[in-house]
Biopython code that builds the backbone (N, CA, C, O; Angstrom):
import numpy as np
from Bio.PDB.StructureBuilder import StructureBuilder

atoms = [
    (1, "MET", "N", (4.198, -15.601, 26.142)),
    (1, "MET", "CA", (4.072, -16.143, 24.806)),
    (1, "MET", "C", (4.906, -15.285, 23.852)),
    (1, "MET", "O", (4.863, -14.057, 23.927)),
    (2, "ALA", "N", (5.644, -15.909, 22.978)),
    (2, "ALA", "CA", (6.503, -15.209, 22.029)),
    (2, "ALA", "C", (5.660, -14.545, 20.944)),
    (2, "ALA", "O", (4.633, -15.074, 20.519)),
    (3, "GLN", "N", (6.120, -13.372, 20.509)),
    (3, "GLN", "CA", (5.409, -12.678, 19.444)),
    (3, "GLN", "C", (5.707, -13.333, 18.110)),
    (3, "GLN", "O", (6.813, -13.829, 17.897)),
    (4, "PRO", "N", (4.724, -13.341, 17.199)),
    (4, "PRO", "CA", (4.968, -13.950, 15.892)),
    (4, "PRO", "C", (6.003, -13.140, 15.110)),
    (4, "PRO", "O", (6.094, -11.921, 15.250)),
    (5, "ILE", "N", (6.763, -13.830, 14.302)),
    (5, "ILE", "CA", (7.773, -13.177, 13.487)),
    (5, "ILE", "C", (7.091, -12.539, 12.284)),
    (5, "ILE", "O", (6.382, -13.206, 11.530)),
    (6, "ARG", "N", (7.314, -11.241, 12.115)),
    (6, "ARG", "CA", (6.750, -10.553, 10.956)),
    (6, "ARG", "C", (7.703, -10.712, 9.788)),
    (6, "ARG", "O", (8.881, -10.368, 9.876)),
    (7, "ARG", "N", (7.190, -11.224, 8.722)),
    (7, "ARG", "CA", (8.006, -11.404, 7.523)),
    (7, "ARG", "C", (7.930, -10.137, 6.684)),
    (7, "ARG", "O", (6.852, -9.587, 6.456)),
    (8, "ARG", "N", (9.073, -9.693, 6.237)),
    (8, "ARG", "CA", (9.132, -8.515, 5.388)),
    (8, "ARG", "C", (8.652, -8.875, 3.996)),
    (8, "ARG", "O", (8.971, -9.937, 3.461)),
    (9, "ARG", "N", (7.883, -7.971, 3.424)),
    (9, "ARG", "CA", (7.378, -8.171, 2.079)),
    (9, "ARG", "C", (8.477, -7.865, 1.076)),
    (9, "ARG", "O", (9.276, -6.955, 1.298)),
    (10, "ARG", "N", (8.534, -8.598, -0.010)),
    (10, "ARG", "CA", (9.509, -8.326, -1.062)),
    (10, "ARG", "C", (8.858, -7.403, -2.084)),
    (10, "ARG", "O", (7.730, -7.640, -2.516)),
    (11, "TYR", "N", (9.561, -6.367, -2.461)),
    (11, "TYR", "CA", (9.071, -5.409, -3.429)),
    (11, "TYR", "C", (9.884, -5.530, -4.715)),
    (11, "TYR", "O", (11.073, -5.844, -4.659)),
    (12, "PRO", "N", (9.265, -5.286, -5.874)),
    (12, "PRO", "CA", (10.019, -5.328, -7.130)),
    (12, "PRO", "C", (11.109, -4.264, -7.146)),
    (12, "PRO", "O", (10.988, -3.228, -6.492)),
    (13, "LYS", "N", (12.165, -4.526, -7.893)),
    (13, "LYS", "CA", (13.260, -3.573, -8.012)),
    (13, "LYS", "C", (12.718, -2.248, -8.556)),
    (13, "LYS", "O", (11.882, -2.234, -9.459)),
    (14, "GLY", "N", (13.199, -1.154, -8.003)),
    (14, "GLY", "CA", (12.757, 0.165, -8.435)),
    (14, "GLY", "C", (11.552, 0.688, -7.684)),
    (14, "GLY", "O", (11.044, 1.765, -7.997)),
    (15, "THR", "N", (11.088, -0.064, -6.693)),
    (15, "THR", "CA", (9.936, 0.362, -5.901)),
    (15, "THR", "C", (10.386, 1.307, -4.799)),
    (15, "THR", "O", (11.437, 1.109, -4.189)),
    (16, "TRP", "N", (9.589, 2.329, -4.548)),
    (16, "TRP", "CA", (9.830, 3.237, -3.442)),
    (16, "TRP", "C", (8.496, 3.573, -2.813)),
    (16, "TRP", "O", (7.444, 3.355, -3.412)),
    (17, "MET", "N", (8.542, 4.102, -1.608)),
    (17, "MET", "CA", (7.317, 4.382, -0.858)),
    (17, "MET", "C", (7.163, 5.882, -0.661)),
    (17, "MET", "O", (8.095, 6.559, -0.227)),
    (18, "LYS", "N", (5.979, 6.397, -0.982)),
    (18, "LYS", "CA", (5.692, 7.824, -0.839)),
    (18, "LYS", "C", (4.848, 8.029, 0.414)),
    (18, "LYS", "O", (3.833, 7.362, 0.614)),
    (19, "LEU", "N", (5.284, 8.958, 1.246)),
    (19, "LEU", "CA", (4.538, 9.295, 2.463)),
    (19, "LEU", "C", (3.211, 9.932, 2.060)),
    (19, "LEU", "O", (3.194, 10.897, 1.295)),
    (20, "ILE", "N", (2.121, 9.410, 2.561)),
    (20, "ILE", "CA", (0.803, 9.920, 2.204)),
    (20, "ILE", "C", (0.573, 11.295, 2.814)),
    (20, "ILE", "O", (0.104, 12.209, 2.136)),
    (21, "SER", "N", (0.904, 11.444, 4.100)),
    (21, "SER", "CA", (0.673, 12.715, 4.779)),
    (21, "SER", "C", (1.661, 12.891, 5.931)),
    (21, "SER", "O", (1.761, 12.043, 6.818)),
    (22, "LYS", "N", (2.383, 13.998, 5.901)),
    (22, "LYS", "CA", (3.294, 14.272, 7.009)),
    (22, "LYS", "C", (2.507, 14.518, 8.289)),
    (22, "LYS", "O", (3.001, 14.257, 9.386)),
    (23, "HIS", "N", (1.284, 15.018, 8.152)),
    (23, "HIS", "CA", (0.453, 15.295, 9.327)),
    (23, "HIS", "C", (0.042, 14.000, 10.037)),
    (23, "HIS", "O", (-0.051, 13.963, 11.264)),
    (24, "THR", "N", (-0.201, 12.951, 9.266)),
    (24, "THR", "CA", (-0.531, 11.651, 9.855)),
    (24, "THR", "C", (0.670, 11.104, 10.612)),
    (24, "THR", "O", (0.531, 10.587, 11.720)),
    (25, "LEU", "N", (1.855, 11.218, 10.007)),
    (25, "LEU", "CA", (3.082, 10.762, 10.678)),
    (25, "LEU", "C", (3.279, 11.514, 11.992)),
    (25, "LEU", "O", (3.566, 10.901, 13.020)),
    (26, "ILE", "N", (3.129, 12.821, 11.963)),
    (26, "ILE", "CA", (3.305, 13.638, 13.165)),
    (26, "ILE", "C", (2.281, 13.259, 14.237)),
    (26, "ILE", "O", (2.625, 13.133, 15.412)),
    (27, "ALA", "N", (1.019, 13.078, 13.826)),
    (27, "ALA", "CA", (-0.037, 12.729, 14.781)),
    (27, "ALA", "C", (0.222, 11.361, 15.418)),
    (27, "ALA", "O", (0.030, 11.191, 16.622)),
    (28, "LEU", "N", (0.659, 10.387, 14.610)),
    (28, "LEU", "CA", (0.958, 9.061, 15.163)),
    (28, "LEU", "C", (2.138, 9.121, 16.121)),
    (28, "LEU", "O", (2.134, 8.456, 17.157)),
    (29, "MET", "N", (3.147, 9.914, 15.780)),
    (29, "MET", "CA", (4.303, 10.052, 16.671)),
    (29, "MET", "C", (3.893, 10.687, 17.995)),
    (29, "MET", "O", (4.325, 10.243, 19.059)),
    (30, "GLU", "N", (3.069, 11.713, 17.932)),
    (30, "GLU", "CA", (2.615, 12.377, 19.153)),
    (30, "GLU", "C", (1.738, 11.441, 19.990)),
    (30, "GLU", "O", (1.868, 11.383, 21.213)),
    (31, "ASP", "N", (0.850, 10.715, 19.323)),
    (31, "ASP", "CA", (-0.058, 9.800, 20.014)),
    (31, "ASP", "C", (0.708, 8.709, 20.755)),
    (31, "ASP", "O", (0.331, 8.318, 21.860)),
    (32, "ARG", "N", (1.776, 8.223, 20.147)),
    (32, "ARG", "CA", (2.554, 7.146, 20.748)),
    (32, "ARG", "C", (3.775, 7.651, 21.520)),
    (32, "ARG", "O", (4.615, 6.872, 21.969)),
    (33, "LYS", "N", (3.849, 8.974, 21.660)),
    (33, "LYS", "CA", (4.922, 9.621, 22.411)),
    (33, "LYS", "C", (6.313, 9.275, 21.875)),
    (33, "LYS", "O", (7.232, 8.970, 22.635)),
    (34, "PHE", "N", (6.443, 9.330, 20.552)),
    (34, "PHE", "CA", (7.713, 9.079, 19.881)),
    (34, "PHE", "C", (8.348, 10.406, 19.498)),
    (34, "PHE", "O", (7.732, 11.208, 18.797)),
    (35, "SER", "N", (9.558, 10.641, 19.946)),
    (35, "SER", "CA", (10.316, 11.795, 19.472)),
    (35, "SER", "C", (10.937, 11.410, 18.134)),
    (35, "SER", "O", (10.904, 10.246, 17.734)),
    (36, "THR", "N", (11.497, 12.386, 17.458)),
    (36, "THR", "CA", (12.183, 12.110, 16.198)),
    (36, "THR", "C", (13.318, 11.126, 16.426)),
    (36, "THR", "O", (13.498, 10.188, 15.650)),
    (37, "GLN", "N", (14.077, 11.337, 17.478)),
    (37, "GLN", "CA", (15.211, 10.457, 17.781)),
    (37, "GLN", "C", (14.748, 9.043, 18.121)),
    (37, "GLN", "O", (15.344, 8.068, 17.662)),
    (38, "ARG", "N", (13.705, 8.927, 18.910)),
    (38, "ARG", "CA", (13.219, 7.601, 19.305)),
    (38, "ARG", "C", (12.720, 6.817, 18.087)),
    (38, "ARG", "O", (13.004, 5.625, 17.962)),
    (39, "LEU", "N", (11.982, 7.475, 17.192)),
    (39, "LEU", "CA", (11.510, 6.792, 15.997)),
    (39, "LEU", "C", (12.678, 6.398, 15.100)),
    (39, "LEU", "O", (12.666, 5.327, 14.493)),
    (40, "ALA", "N", (13.681, 7.260, 15.018)),
    (40, "ALA", "CA", (14.866, 6.948, 14.221)),
    (40, "ALA", "C", (15.578, 5.710, 14.765)),
    (40, "ALA", "O", (16.019, 4.855, 13.996)),
    (41, "ILE", "N", (15.686, 5.617, 16.064)),
    (41, "ILE", "CA", (16.338, 4.457, 16.680)),
    (41, "ILE", "C", (15.530, 3.189, 16.408)),
    (41, "ILE", "O", (16.094, 2.169, 16.014)),
    (42, "TYR", "N", (14.220, 3.247, 16.616)),
    (42, "TYR", "CA", (13.375, 2.080, 16.403)),
    (42, "TYR", "C", (13.348, 1.651, 14.934)),
    (42, "TYR", "O", (13.274, 0.458, 14.640)),
    (43, "SER", "N", (13.408, 2.611, 14.014)),
    (43, "SER", "CA", (13.333, 2.272, 12.591)),
    (43, "SER", "C", (14.708, 2.142, 11.945)),
    (43, "SER", "O", (14.806, 1.929, 10.737)),
    (44, "GLN", "N", (15.756, 2.266, 12.729)),
    (44, "GLN", "CA", (17.133, 2.070, 12.277)),
    (44, "GLN", "C", (17.508, 2.990, 11.116)),
    (44, "GLN", "O", (18.031, 2.541, 10.096)),
    (45, "CYS", "N", (17.233, 4.276, 11.286)),
    (45, "CYS", "CA", (17.637, 5.262, 10.285)),
    (45, "CYS", "C", (18.136, 6.501, 11.016)),
    (45, "CYS", "O", (18.153, 6.536, 12.246)),
    (46, "SER", "N", (18.534, 7.499, 10.271)),
    (46, "SER", "CA", (19.046, 8.706, 10.905)),
    (46, "SER", "C", (17.904, 9.582, 11.418)),
    (46, "SER", "O", (16.779, 9.541, 10.918)),
    (47, "LYS", "N", (18.234, 10.358, 12.415)),
    (47, "LYS", "CA", (17.268, 11.305, 12.976)),
    (47, "LYS", "C", (16.870, 12.334, 11.924)),
    (47, "LYS", "O", (15.724, 12.783, 11.887)),
    (48, "SER", "N", (17.821, 12.702, 11.069)),
    (48, "SER", "CA", (17.522, 13.694, 10.037)),
    (48, "SER", "C", (16.529, 13.155, 9.006)),
    (48, "SER", "O", (15.725, 13.919, 8.472)),
    (49, "MET", "N", (16.572, 11.858, 8.721)),
    (49, "MET", "CA", (15.615, 11.278, 7.771)),
    (49, "MET", "C", (14.196, 11.402, 8.300)),
    (49, "MET", "O", (13.287, 11.781, 7.562)),
    (50, "ILE", "N", (14.004, 11.088, 9.566)),
    (50, "ILE", "CA", (12.672, 11.230, 10.178)),
    (50, "ILE", "C", (12.273, 12.707, 10.185)),
    (50, "ILE", "O", (11.123, 13.047, 9.910)),
    (51, "GLY", "N", (13.221, 13.571, 10.499)),
    (51, "GLY", "CA", (12.948, 15.010, 10.490)),
    (51, "GLY", "C", (12.539, 15.510, 9.119)),
    (51, "GLY", "O", (11.642, 16.345, 9.005)),
    (52, "HIS", "N", (13.188, 15.008, 8.077)),
    (52, "HIS", "CA", (12.832, 15.402, 6.711)),
    (52, "HIS", "C", (11.443, 14.904, 6.328)),
    (52, "HIS", "O", (10.692, 15.618, 5.664)),
    (53, "LEU", "N", (11.097, 13.701, 6.734)),
    (53, "LEU", "CA", (9.754, 13.191, 6.461)),
    (53, "LEU", "C", (8.707, 14.008, 7.209)),
    (53, "LEU", "O", (7.651, 14.321, 6.660)),
    (54, "ARG", "N", (8.999, 14.352, 8.463)),
    (54, "ARG", "CA", (8.058, 15.163, 9.261)),
    (54, "ARG", "C", (7.855, 16.555, 8.682)),
    (54, "ARG", "O", (6.743, 17.083, 8.693)),
    (55, "SER", "N", (8.932, 17.147, 8.176)),
    (55, "SER", "CA", (8.844, 18.518, 7.677)),
    (55, "SER", "C", (8.309, 18.595, 6.251)),
    (55, "SER", "O", (7.854, 19.650, 5.810)),
    (56, "GLY", "N", (8.366, 17.477, 5.531)),
    (56, "GLY", "CA", (7.922, 17.481, 4.149)),
    (56, "GLY", "C", (9.043, 17.728, 3.156)),
    (56, "GLY", "O", (8.799, 17.767, 1.950)),
    (57, "HIS", "N", (10.292, 17.898, 3.650)),
    (57, "HIS", "CA", (11.414, 18.083, 2.735)),
    (57, "HIS", "C", (11.675, 16.815, 1.936)),
    (57, "HIS", "O", (12.122, 16.874, 0.790)),
    (58, "LYS", "N", (11.397, 15.679, 2.540)),
    (58, "LYS", "CA", (11.447, 14.398, 1.839)),
    (58, "LYS", "C", (10.071, 13.774, 1.947)),
    (58, "LYS", "O", (9.410, 13.872, 2.981)),
    (59, "THR", "N", (9.647, 13.130, 0.870)),
    (59, "THR", "CA", (8.331, 12.493, 0.886)),
    (59, "THR", "C", (8.400, 11.019, 0.543)),
    (59, "THR", "O", (7.368, 10.353, 0.463)),
    (60, "SER", "N", (9.609, 10.498, 0.339)),
    (60, "SER", "CA", (9.709, 9.092, -0.030)),
    (60, "SER", "C", (10.879, 8.426, 0.680)),
    (60, "SER", "O", (11.787, 9.083, 1.189)),
    (61, "CYS", "N", (10.823, 7.102, 0.695)),
    (61, "CYS", "CA", (11.895, 6.307, 1.290)),
    (61, "CYS", "C", (11.840, 4.909, 0.705)),
    (61, "CYS", "O", (10.977, 4.603, -0.118)),
    (62, "THR", "N", (12.758, 4.070, 1.129)),
    (62, "THR", "CA", (12.787, 2.692, 0.655)),
    (62, "THR", "C", (11.649, 1.901, 1.292)),
    (62, "THR", "O", (11.163, 2.260, 2.365)),
    (63, "PRO", "N", (11.227, 0.831, 0.637)),
    (63, "PRO", "CA", (10.180, -0.003, 1.233)),
    (63, "PRO", "C", (10.563, -0.564, 2.598)),
    (63, "PRO", "O", (9.716, -0.655, 3.486)),
    (64, "SER", "N", (11.820, -0.939, 2.775)),
    (64, "SER", "CA", (12.215, -1.513, 4.069)),
    (64, "SER", "C", (12.144, -0.471, 5.185)),
    (64, "SER", "O", (11.739, -0.788, 6.304)),
    (65, "LEU", "N", (12.536, 0.769, 4.888)),
    (65, "LEU", "CA", (12.436, 1.820, 5.906)),
    (65, "LEU", "C", (10.975, 2.126, 6.210)),
    (65, "LEU", "O", (10.614, 2.330, 7.369)),
    (66, "ALA", "N", (10.139, 2.160, 5.189)),
    (66, "ALA", "CA", (8.706, 2.405, 5.402)),
    (66, "ALA", "C", (8.115, 1.335, 6.318)),
    (66, "ALA", "O", (7.323, 1.642, 7.210)),
    (67, "GLU", "N", (8.501, 0.089, 6.096)),
    (67, "GLU", "CA", (8.010, -1.000, 6.951)),
    (67, "GLU", "C", (8.481, -0.845, 8.393)),
    (67, "GLU", "O", (7.712, -1.072, 9.328)),
    (68, "ARG", "N", (9.742, -0.458, 8.572)),
    (68, "ARG", "CA", (10.273, -0.295, 9.932)),
    (68, "ARG", "C", (9.595, 0.870, 10.657)),
    (68, "ARG", "O", (9.317, 0.773, 11.852)),
    (69, "ILE", "N", (9.328, 1.965, 9.951)),
    (69, "ILE", "CA", (8.641, 3.110, 10.557)),
    (69, "ILE", "C", (7.228, 2.705, 10.966)),
    (69, "ILE", "O", (6.797, 2.986, 12.084)),
    (70, "ALA", "N", (6.513, 2.046, 10.063)),
    (70, "ALA", "CA", (5.142, 1.618, 10.361)),
    (70, "ALA", "C", (5.115, 0.625, 11.514)),
    (70, "ALA", "O", (4.238, 0.692, 12.375)),
    (71, "GLU", "N", (6.065, -0.286, 11.532)),
    (71, "GLU", "CA", (6.132, -1.273, 12.613)),
    (71, "GLU", "C", (6.414, -0.597, 13.955)),
    (71, "GLU", "O", (5.819, -0.958, 14.971)),
    (72, "ALA", "N", (7.312, 0.374, 13.959)),
    (72, "ALA", "CA", (7.627, 1.092, 15.200)),
    (72, "ALA", "C", (6.402, 1.824, 15.730)),
    (72, "ALA", "O", (6.191, 1.889, 16.941)),
    (73, "LEU", "N", (5.591, 2.376, 14.825)),
    (73, "LEU", "CA", (4.393, 3.109, 15.233)),
    (73, "LEU", "C", (3.177, 2.202, 15.382)),
    (73, "LEU", "O", (2.092, 2.663, 15.737)),
    (74, "ASP", "N", (3.362, 0.901, 15.107)),
    (74, "ASP", "CA", (2.318, -0.106, 15.249)),
    (74, "ASP", "C", (1.093, 0.186, 14.378)),
    (74, "ASP", "O", (-0.048, 0.125, 14.837)),
    (75, "VAL", "N", (1.361, 0.501, 13.120)),
    (75, "VAL", "CA", (0.296, 0.713, 12.132)),
    (75, "VAL", "C", (0.675, -0.045, 10.859)),
    (75, "VAL", "O", (1.849, -0.353, 10.649)),
    (76, "PRO", "N", (-0.315, -0.351, 10.004)),
    (76, "PRO", "CA", (0.025, -0.974, 8.724)),
    (76, "PRO", "C", (0.777, 0.020, 7.831)),
    (76, "PRO", "O", (0.577, 1.230, 7.939)),
    (77, "VAL", "N", (1.628, -0.487, 6.966)),
    (77, "VAL", "CA", (2.412, 0.371, 6.076)),
    (77, "VAL", "C", (1.496, 1.263, 5.244)),
    (77, "VAL", "O", (1.808, 2.431, 5.013)),
    (78, "VAL", "N", (0.365, 0.719, 4.794)),
    (78, "VAL", "CA", (-0.545, 1.482, 3.934)),
    (78, "VAL", "C", (-1.199, 2.661, 4.652)),
    (78, "VAL", "O", (-1.792, 3.523, 4.003)),
    (79, "ALA", "N", (-1.099, 2.711, 5.971)),
    (79, "ALA", "CA", (-1.636, 3.855, 6.714)),
    (79, "ALA", "C", (-0.745, 5.085, 6.556)),
    (79, "ALA", "O", (-1.205, 6.215, 6.721)),
    (80, "LEU", "N", (0.523, 4.864, 6.237)),
    (80, "LEU", "CA", (1.478, 5.968, 6.113)),
    (80, "LEU", "C", (2.035, 6.154, 4.701)),
    (80, "LEU", "O", (2.311, 7.279, 4.282)),
    (81, "PHE", "N", (2.197, 5.063, 3.979)),
    (81, "PHE", "CA", (2.899, 5.123, 2.696)),
    (81, "PHE", "C", (2.098, 4.460, 1.590)),
    (81, "PHE", "O", (1.305, 3.550, 1.832)),
    (82, "GLU", "N", (2.326, 4.941, 0.352)),
    (82, "GLU", "CA", (1.784, 4.260, -0.815)),
    (82, "GLU", "C", (2.948, 3.832, -1.697)),
    (82, "GLU", "O", (3.950, 4.537, -1.820)),
    (83, "GLN", "N", (2.797, 2.676, -2.302)),
    (83, "GLN", "CA", (3.872, 2.098, -3.109)),
    (83, "GLN", "C", (3.918, 2.772, -4.477)),
    (83, "GLN", "O", (2.882, 3.001, -5.101)),
    (84, "ARG", "N", (5.109, 3.083, -4.931)),
    (84, "ARG", "CA", (5.329, 3.662, -6.254)),
    (84, "ARG", "C", (6.426, 2.883, -6.960)),
    (84, "ARG", "O", (7.225, 2.204, -6.315)),
    (85, "ALA", "N", (6.464, 2.978, -8.262)),
    (85, "ALA", "CA", (7.521, 2.337, -9.042)),
    (85, "ALA", "C", (8.241, 3.412, -9.840)),
    (85, "ALA", "O", (7.636, 4.401, -10.255)),
    (86, "SER", "N", (9.534, 3.211, -10.051)),
    (86, "SER", "CA", (10.293, 4.174, -10.834)),
    (86, "SER", "C", (9.819, 4.132, -12.284)),
    (86, "SER", "O", (9.178, 3.167, -12.702)),
    (87, "ALA", "N", (10.129, 5.162, -13.042)),
    (87, "ALA", "CA", (9.672, 5.276, -14.424)),
    (87, "ALA", "C", (10.160, 4.107, -15.282)),
    (87, "ALA", "O", (9.414, 3.579, -16.107)),
    (88, "VAL", "N", (11.404, 3.714, -15.082)),
    (88, "VAL", "CA", (11.967, 2.625, -15.869)),
    (88, "VAL", "C", (11.676, 1.294, -15.198)),
    (88, "VAL", "O", (11.740, 0.247, -15.842)),
    (89, "SER", "N", (11.361, 1.324, -13.924)),
    (89, "SER", "CA", (10.987, 0.162, -13.132)),
    (89, "SER", "C", (12.045, -0.931, -13.116)),
    (89, "SER", "O", (11.749, -2.111, -13.303)),
    (90, "GLY", "N", (13.295, -0.506, -12.887)),
    (90, "GLY", "CA", (14.356, -1.475, -12.672)),
    (90, "GLY", "C", (15.079, -1.935, -13.915)),
    (90, "GLY", "O", (16.114, -2.592, -13.800)),
    (91, "SER", "N", (14.583, -1.621, -15.100)),
    (91, "SER", "CA", (15.301, -2.058, -16.291)),
    (91, "SER", "C", (16.400, -1.061, -16.629)),
    (91, "SER", "O", (16.322, 0.114, -16.269)),
    (92, "ASN", "N", (17.394, -1.531, -17.304)),
    (92, "ASN", "CA", (18.544, -0.701, -17.637)),
    (92, "ASN", "C", (18.225, 0.164, -18.852)),
    (92, "ASN", "O", (17.952, -0.366, -19.929)),
    (93, "ASP", "N", (18.253, 1.471, -18.699)),
    (93, "ASP", "CA", (17.915, 2.414, -19.762)),
    (93, "ASP", "C", (18.819, 2.244, -20.975)),
    (93, "ASP", "O", (18.357, 2.394, -22.107)),
    (94, "THR", "N", (20.090, 1.935, -20.767)),
    (94, "THR", "CA", (21.032, 1.747, -21.868)),
    (94, "THR", "C", (20.616, 0.551, -22.714)),
    (94, "THR", "O", (20.684, 0.613, -23.942)),
    (95, "GLU", "N", (20.190, -0.524, -22.084)),
    (95, "GLU", "CA", (19.747, -1.701, -22.812)),
    (95, "GLU", "C", (18.505, -1.393, -23.648)),
    (95, "GLU", "O", (18.350, -1.920, -24.750)),
    (96, "LEU", "N", (17.634, -0.552, -23.133)),
    (96, "LEU", "CA", (16.427, -0.192, -23.880)),
    (96, "LEU", "C", (16.789, 0.594, -25.137)),
    (96, "LEU", "O", (16.185, 0.385, -26.189)),
    (97, "ARG", "N", (17.767, 1.497, -25.040)),
    (97, "ARG", "CA", (18.187, 2.280, -26.207)),
    (97, "ARG", "C", (18.841, 1.403, -27.262)),
    (97, "ARG", "O", (18.641, 1.627, -28.456)),
    (98, "ARG", "N", (19.616, 0.414, -26.849)),
    (98, "ARG", "CA", (20.287, -0.483, -27.802)),
    (98, "ARG", "C", (19.268, -1.375, -28.518)),
    (98, "ARG", "O", (19.400, -1.661, -29.708)),
    (99, "ALA", "N", (18.257, -1.804, -27.773)),
    (99, "ALA", "CA", (17.266, -2.699, -28.362)),
    (99, "ALA", "C", (16.390, -1.978, -29.380)),
    (99, "ALA", "O", (15.876, -2.604, -30.308)),
    (100, "GLY", "N", (16.214, -0.665, -29.216)),
    (100, "GLY", "CA", (15.296, 0.112, -30.051)),
    (100, "GLY", "C", (15.840, 0.556, -31.307)),
    (100, "GLY", "O", (15.147, 1.217, -32.080)),
]
sb = StructureBuilder()
sb.init_structure("model")
sb.init_model(0)
sb.init_chain("A")
sb.init_seg("    ")
for serial, (resi, resn, name, xyz) in enumerate(atoms, 1):
    if name == "N":
        sb.init_residue(resn, " ", resi, " ")
    sb.init_atom(name, np.array(xyz, "f"), 0.0, 1.0, " ", f" {name:<3s}", serial, name[0])
structure = sb.get_structure()
């Protein structure tokens, strides 16, 4: 039987995902026997990006990358990441200054 197609969620412009806990990411990778390289391949990103998330040097990524990481580890996105919005939230700062 074919697996159902997972539809990617659309996020508003300026949205980014913050890693809740590097320890949770590490534990899930160990539990599922994923190396940094293997997770990078499955989530279609660089090995260094996964390494930065694991080490805590980076704590955020794009929504699409967060979805791919969660899908590779077979967990919901909310188990690893929380959604955040940029301060301006996609509007052009120059336009705001002109309007004011």
